[in-house]
N, C-alpha and C positions, 0 to 999 in steps of 0.2 A: 564540525559535523558536516555530513554530506547528506543532502536529500536527493534520492533518486526518483525520477519521474515527477519533477516539480511542476510539469505542465507549462502552458503559456501564461499562467497567472502567477507563477512563482511559488506555489505550494505554501509551505510553512516557513520558508527561509526568513522572511521579514519578522515573523513572531520569534524565531530562534535568536535572531540578531538582537531584537528588542529585549529578550530575556538574558542577554549577555554572552551568547555563544558566538563563536566564529563559524559561520555557516555558509555553505555553498550549495546551490541547487543545480542539478544536471538533468537535462531532457533535450531531445532533439528540437523541441518547440519552446525551450526556456526563453524567458524574456531577455532583453539586452540588459547589461549592467555588470558591475564588478563582482557581484555575488552569484552570477549565473554563468554556466557554460552550455552551449548548444551542442551537446554530444550525448550519445548513448553512454550509460554508466560503464559499459564494458570497455570503453576507451579511456577510462580514468585510471590513473596509477597513484601510488602513494598510500599512506595510511591515515585514517581519520579516527577520532575518538569514538564516533558512533555513526551509523547509517540509519536514516529515517526513510521509510517507504510507506506512502499512503495510498492504498487501493491501486497498487501497481503490480505486485508480484503475481497475481493470478493471470496476468497477461504474458509473463516471460517464458520464452521458448529458446532453447531447451531449459526446463526449469532447474534441474540439478546443477547444470553448468552455471546458470545465472546466480543461484544461491551460493555456489562455491566462490564466484567472483565477489559477491557482497561480503562474504566471510573474509576474503583476502584484503578487503578495504578497511575493515574496522572490527575490533573485538566485540562490539555491541551492535545489535540490530534491533530497531524498534519499528514495529509494523502495525498499521491500521488497515484492516482488511474486512471483507465481508464474505460470508458463505452463501453465495448466490444459489448454490445447489440445494440449500435447505428451504427455499421458498416453495412450500407445498401449496396444494389447491386452496386451502382455507386462507393462508396468508396472502396468496396471489389475489383472491377474491376481495379481501380486506383492502389491500393496496389499490387495486383497480378502482374500487368504489370511492376510496378516500381521495385518490388522485383526480377522479372525475369531478369531485366537489371542490377542488382547489385549482382554478384555472391559472393562477400565477405560480404554481409549483414548477420547479425546474426539472423534476424527474421525468422519466419516460411516461407517455400516456398509459401504457399497460406493461405489465411484466413480460407478456408474450412478445411485444414489440422489442423490448430490451433484449430478450434472449435471442431473437432473430438477428439483431445487430451485433451481437457479441458471441459468435460461435467459437468453440475451441478453448474456452477458459478452463483453468485448472480448478477442479472441485476442492473444497476446503481440506478434506482429509489428505489428498495428495500434496497440497501445498504445505500443510503442517508437517507431514512426513519429511519433505525436502528440507524445511527449516530445521527440524530436529536432527537431521543427518549432519548438519554443519554447526549447529549451535545447541548449547544446553539451555533448555527452556527455563526461563525465570518467571514469566508471567503469561497467563492466558486468561483474559477476561472477556466474557460474552456480553454484548451490549446491543441496544436497539440500533438499527441502521437506517430505517426509512426516513428519519428526519433529514438525512442528506438529500433526499429526493423531494420530500414534501414540506420541509420547513418545520415550524414549531408544531409538533404533533405528539400525542401519546400513542406510541406505536407498540403493538403487541409482539413485535418480532424481537428475537435475540439472535440475529444472523450476523451482526457486526462483531468484530473482535479486535482487541488490542493484544499484541503479542510482543514479548521481549525475550531476547536470548543473548548469551555470551558465547563467543567462539569456542568451539571444542578445542582441546589441547592438540588434536591431530590435524587441525586446519592451519595452514600456513599463511602468513601475510605475504602480499606481493611487494611490500616495501623492502628496500635494501636494509641489511643488518647494520646497526651502528655500534 
């Protein structure tokens, strides 16, 4: 398995290995080690059983080319994302108040500060359209997201999602034929 965007802490690679998978994480800031490569996933060749991407695809530019590259690397894509564009005024007010009451939380102090630091992200509908252009959707499950920023909390949001798809028959692998 290949995790794209594993970050400087290694993402879920250790958990995948512990579960018995042969996993590699790639990210320009990936940690040192046998299971990691400090490269952009666009520089990776070969074919993997699956690609895992956690909260990274909304950053990729150009989006369609990036998703096409992911599809060339594996027949299965598993995504954990969030629809930041669905944070409406009510949800923003709830988050900002909850965050203010949790000084130890790791999330941004306010949603507005987060938005200012993250311009140009792909909205969820554009992202899902790009995924569906290269993969047949198998799963789309909407989940709470703010626990990633706030810790153990009963969050009213359903802006997080898990998505899985299998490569469409028209998408080709970059791996050599055998």
